[in-house]
C-alpha positions as CSV (number, residue, x, y, z in Angstrom):
1,X,-60.5,-0.6,-41.9
2,X,-63.6,-0.1,-44.4
3,X,-63.8,0.0,-47.8
4,X,-64.7,3.2,-49.8
5,X,-68.0,2.2,-51.1
6,X,-70.8,0.8,-48.6
7,X,-74.4,-0.1,-49.4
8,X,-76.7,1.1,-46.9
9,X,-80.3,0.4,-46.2
10,X,-83.1,3.1,-46.9
11,X,-83.1,4.8,-43.6
12,X,-79.4,5.7,-43.9
13,X,-79.7,7.6,-47.3
14,X,-79.4,10.9,-45.5
15,X,-76.2,12.9,-46.5
16,X,-75.1,13.2,-42.9
17,X,-75.0,9.6,-42.4
18,X,-73.2,8.9,-45.6
19,X,-70.7,11.6,-44.9
20,X,-70.0,9.9,-41.4
21,X,-69.5,6.5,-42.9
22,X,-67.1,7.8,-45.6
23,X,-65.0,10.0,-43.1
24,X,-64.9,7.2,-40.7
25,X,-63.6,4.7,-43.1
26,X,-61.1,7.0,-44.9
27,X,-59.8,8.7,-41.7
28,X,-59.5,5.3,-40.2
29,X,-57.4,4.0,-43.0
30,X,-55.0,6.7,-43.1
31,X,-54.3,6.8,-39.5
32,X,-53.9,3.1,-39.4
33,X,-51.1,3.3,-41.9
34,X,-49.6,6.4,-40.3
35,X,-49.9,4.3,-36.9
36,X,-47.7,1.7,-38.5
37,X,-45.2,4.6,-39.9
38,X,-44.9,5.8,-36.3
39,X,-43.9,2.5,-34.9
40,X,-41.2,2.3,-37.3
41,X,-40.2,6.0,-36.7
42,X,-39.4,4.8,-32.9
43,X,-37.2,2.4,-34.1
44,X,-35.3,5.3,-36.1
45,X,-35.0,7.0,-32.9
46,X,-33.2,4.4,-31.2
47,X,-31.0,3.8,-33.9
48,X,-29.8,7.6,-33.4
49,X,-31.2,10.1,-35.7
50,X,-30.9,13.7,-35.3
51,X,-33.4,16.0,-33.5
52,X,-33.9,18.0,-36.6
53,X,-35.2,14.8,-38.2
54,X,-37.4,13.9,-35.5
55,X,-39.1,17.4,-35.8
56,X,-39.4,17.0,-39.5
57,X,-40.9,13.7,-39.3
58,X,-43.3,14.8,-36.7
59,X,-44.6,17.6,-38.6
60,X,-44.8,15.6,-41.7
61,X,-47.2,13.0,-39.9
62,X,-49.3,16.2,-38.4
63,X,-49.8,17.6,-41.7
64,X,-50.8,14.2,-43.2
65,X,-53.5,13.7,-40.5
66,X,-54.6,17.5,-41.1
67,X,-54.9,16.9,-44.7
68,X,-56.8,13.8,-44.1
69,X,-59.4,15.4,-42.0
70,X,-59.5,18.5,-44.6
71,X,-60.2,15.7,-47.3
72,X,-62.9,14.1,-45.8
73,X,-64.3,17.1,-44.5
74,X,-64.9,18.0,-47.9
75,X,-65.7,14.8,-49.3
76,X,-69.2,14.5,-47.7
77,X,-69.9,11.3,-49.6
78,X,-72.9,10.8,-52.4
79,X,-75.7,8.4,-52.0
80,X,-77.2,6.8,-55.2
81,X,-80.3,4.6,-55.2
82,X,-79.4,1.2,-56.5
83,X,-81.9,0.2,-59.3
84,X,-84.6,-2.1,-58.4
85,X,-83.8,-2.1,-54.7
86,X,-84.5,-0.2,-51.6
87,X,-81.0,0.2,-50.9
88,X,-78.5,3.2,-51.5
89,X,-74.9,3.1,-52.4
90,X,-72.9,5.6,-50.5
91,X,-69.6,6.4,-52.1
92,X,-66.7,9.0,-51.6
93,X,-66.5,11.8,-54.1
94,X,-62.8,13.0,-53.8
95,X,-61.6,16.5,-53.9
96,X,-58.5,15.8,-56.0
97,X,-56.0,18.7,-54.9
98,X,-56.1,17.9,-51.2
99,X,-56.2,14.2,-51.7
100,X,-53.3,14.1,-54.1
101,X,-51.5,16.3,-51.6
102,X,-52.2,14.2,-48.8
103,X,-51.0,11.1,-50.8
104,X,-47.9,12.7,-51.8
105,X,-46.7,13.7,-48.5
106,X,-47.5,10.2,-46.9
107,X,-45.6,8.8,-49.9
108,X,-42.6,10.9,-49.5
109,X,-42.7,10.2,-45.5
110,X,-42.6,6.4,-46.3
111,X,-39.6,6.8,-48.7
112,X,-37.7,8.9,-46.2
113,X,-38.3,6.4,-43.2
114,X,-37.3,3.4,-45.6
115,X,-34.2,5.3,-46.8
116,X,-32.9,6.2,-43.2
117,X,-33.7,2.6,-42.1
118,X,-31.6,1.2,-44.8
119,X,-28.9,3.7,-44.1
120,X,-28.8,2.9,-40.1
121,X,-29.0,-0.8,-40.5
122,X,-26.5,-1.3,-43.3
123,X,-24.2,2.1,-43.4
124,X,-22.2,2.9,-46.4
125,X,-19.0,1.4,-45.8
126,X,-20.4,-2.1,-45.8
127,X,-20.5,-4.1,-49.2
128,X,-23.4,-4.0,-51.7
129,X,-24.3,-7.4,-50.8
130,X,-24.7,-6.7,-47.2
131,X,-26.7,-3.5,-47.9
132,X,-29.1,-5.7,-50.2
133,X,-29.3,-7.9,-47.2
134,X,-30.6,-5.2,-45.1
135,X,-34.1,-5.3,-47.3
136,X,-34.7,-8.6,-45.4
137,X,-34.9,-6.8,-42.2
138,X,-38.4,-7.1,-40.9
139,X,-38.6,-3.3,-40.2
140,X,-37.6,-2.5,-43.6
141,X,-40.2,-5.1,-45.0
142,X,-42.8,-3.2,-42.9
143,X,-41.8,0.2,-44.4
144,X,-42.2,-1.2,-48.0
145,X,-45.6,-2.7,-47.3
146,X,-46.6,0.9,-46.2
147,X,-45.2,2.3,-49.2
148,X,-46.5,-0.4,-51.6
149,X,-50.3,0.4,-50.0
150,X,-49.9,4.0,-50.2
151,X,-48.8,4.0,-53.8
152,X,-51.8,1.9,-54.7
153,X,-54.2,4.1,-53.3
154,X,-52.4,7.1,-55.3
155,X,-54.5,6.3,-58.6
156,X,-58.1,6.6,-56.7
157,X,-57.0,9.9,-55.2
158,X,-56.3,11.5,-58.5
159,X,-59.3,10.0,-60.5
160,X,-62.1,7.9,-60.2
161,X,-61.5,4.1,-61.2
162,X,-64.6,2.7,-60.3
163,X,-65.9,1.1,-57.0
164,X,-64.6,-2.4,-57.6
165,X,-61.1,-1.3,-58.6
166,X,-60.9,1.0,-55.5
167,X,-62.1,-1.8,-53.2
168,X,-59.5,-4.2,-54.7
169,X,-56.6,-1.8,-54.4
170,X,-57.6,-1.1,-50.7
171,X,-57.7,-4.6,-49.9
172,X,-54.4,-5.6,-51.4
173,X,-52.5,-3.0,-49.7
174,X,-54.2,-3.5,-46.5
175,X,-53.2,-7.3,-46.9
176,X,-49.8,-6.5,-47.4
177,X,-49.7,-4.3,-44.4
178,X,-51.2,-6.8,-42.1
179,X,-49.0,-9.6,-43.2
180,X,-45.7,-7.5,-42.6
181,X,-46.8,-6.5,-39.2
182,X,-48.0,-10.0,-38.1
183,X,-44.4,-11.1,-38.0
184,X,-42.6,-11.5,-34.9
185,X,-39.6,-9.0,-34.8
186,X,-37.9,-10.6,-32.2
187,X,-37.1,-13.8,-33.8
188,X,-37.9,-15.9,-30.8
189,X,-39.6,-18.6,-32.6
190,X,-36.4,-19.5,-34.3
191,X,-34.6,-20.5,-31.1
192,X,-37.3,-22.1,-29.2
193,X,-35.9,-24.6,-26.7
194,X,-32.5,-22.7,-26.3
195,X,-31.6,-22.2,-22.4
196,X,-29.1,-20.0,-21.2
197,X,-26.2,-21.5,-19.7
198,X,-24.7,-19.5,-16.8
199,X,-21.1,-18.7,-17.0
200,X,-18.6,-20.9,-14.8
201,X,-17.0,-19.5,-11.7
202,X,-14.5,-20.9,-9.2
203,X,-16.1,-19.0,-6.4
204,X,-19.3,-20.6,-6.8
205,X,-18.1,-23.9,-6.0
206,X,-18.4,-23.1,-2.3
207,X,-18.0,-25.8,0.4
208,X,-19.8,-25.8,3.8
209,X,-17.9,-24.0,6.2
210,X,-16.3,-26.3,8.9
211,X,-15.2,-25.4,12.7
212,X,-12.6,-27.4,14.2
213,X,-11.5,-27.9,17.9
214,X,-8.2,-29.4,19.1
215,X,-8.7,-32.5,21.4
216,X,-5.0,-32.3,22.9
217,X,-1.6,-31.7,21.7
218,X,-0.4,-33.8,18.8
219,X,2.9,-34.2,16.9
220,X,2.8,-32.3,13.6
221,X,5.2,-33.5,10.8
222,X,8.5,-32.1,11.3
223,X,9.6,-29.5,8.9
224,X,13.6,-29.5,8.4
225,X,15.4,-25.8,8.4
226,X,19.0,-24.6,8.3
227,X,20.8,-25.5,11.4
228,X,22.5,-22.0,11.7
229,X,18.8,-20.4,11.7
230,X,18.6,-20.3,15.7
231,X,17.4,-16.6,16.0
232,X,13.6,-17.7,15.0
233,X,11.2,-15.6,16.6
234,X,8.5,-17.5,18.3
235,X,5.8,-16.1,16.5
236,X,7.2,-16.9,13.0
237,X,4.8,-18.7,10.7
238,X,5.0,-21.6,7.8
239,X,2.8,-20.4,5.1
240,X,0.9,-23.4,3.5
241,X,-1.0,-22.3,0.3
242,X,-2.5,-18.8,0.0
243,X,-4.7,-19.0,2.8
244,X,-3.6,-21.0,5.9
245,X,-0.7,-20.2,8.3
246,X,0.9,-22.6,10.8
247,X,2.6,-20.6,13.7
248,X,5.7,-22.2,15.1
249,X,5.5,-23.1,18.7
250,X,9.0,-24.5,19.4
251,X,12.2,-24.7,17.6
252,X,14.8,-27.2,18.5
253,X,18.2,-26.9,16.6
254,X,19.2,-30.2,17.9
255,X,16.8,-31.9,16.1
256,X,17.0,-29.5,13.2
257,X,13.1,-29.4,13.3
258,X,10.5,-27.0,14.0
259,X,7.6,-28.8,16.0
260,X,4.3,-27.0,16.2
261,X,1.6,-27.6,18.5
262,X,-1.2,-25.6,17.4
263,X,-4.9,-25.1,18.8
264,X,-7.1,-24.6,16.3
265,X,-9.7,-22.0,17.5
266,X,-11.8,-20.4,14.8
267,X,-12.4,-20.3,11.0
268,X,-13.1,-17.5,8.9
269,X,-14.6,-17.6,5.1
270,X,-13.5,-15.0,2.6
271,X,-14.8,-15.3,-0.8
272,X,-15.8,-18.9,-0.6
273,X,-12.5,-19.8,0.9
274,X,-12.0,-21.6,4.3
275,X,-9.4,-20.1,6.4
276,X,-8.0,-22.1,9.3
277,X,-6.6,-19.6,12.2
278,X,-4.2,-21.8,14.5
279,X,-2.8,-20.2,17.7
280,X,0.2,-21.5,19.6
281,X,-0.5,-23.3,23.0
282,X,3.4,-23.2,24.2
283,X,6.1,-21.0,23.1
284,X,9.7,-22.0,23.9
285,X,12.8,-21.2,22.1
286,X,15.5,-23.9,23.1
287,X,19.1,-23.5,21.9
288,X,21.7,-26.4,22.9
289,X,25.1,-25.9,21.9
């Protein structure tokens, strides 16, 4: 952004060059503040404003740009020869109605964005203390800085306050805007070194899959059953846990036991759980009276 008064050398004393410098500095200052307001308007859209509000704010921004171009198209700049020097002072000579209209529309736009941000960040059902704390939000601080910058420039828009006063007001407002927009809105600097911890899961403790092959018949532990349950089919199973089944190969009511002679054949994995499938090598159902 450029100040509103420039010292140019003798070969830039023509009116066209002065008008170009004045228009370039003024329009860039207006568009710079308007660009900052546009970024905050995008935040409003994410917070959920209506389409009517979107169209209204968009038309207000377009009107500010149009008034800025009209203001600096009429304000062609004035060159004054500095005493005892070969340099010229180029400064802007404002057309007050257009300049004041542009400043008022821009200020009202800042106030509207500020009020909507506060109402969406801290709704009305919250306490006053929480609503006051919403002004500490970085988005609110940015809108306030834009509003202060625009208010500081209303006085130079209405009447001439001198080259020095105009430049000081412009510089103070610009520094406020730059300071507010230079802050990191994500707040990542406050949580440096914090690492995320993945959630614990039982399924994540998977063990390697192991296959077994039987080397021969082995005597398995006997499991006693009721002596009158003699009509047990040869394919009956004894469930051990939720995922392993042992088929009963032979049933002897004399010893009141169920002896299994399994042959481990294959292994399956379902949801990181080892399932052992066993097939009987002999199936014999004996009954002794």
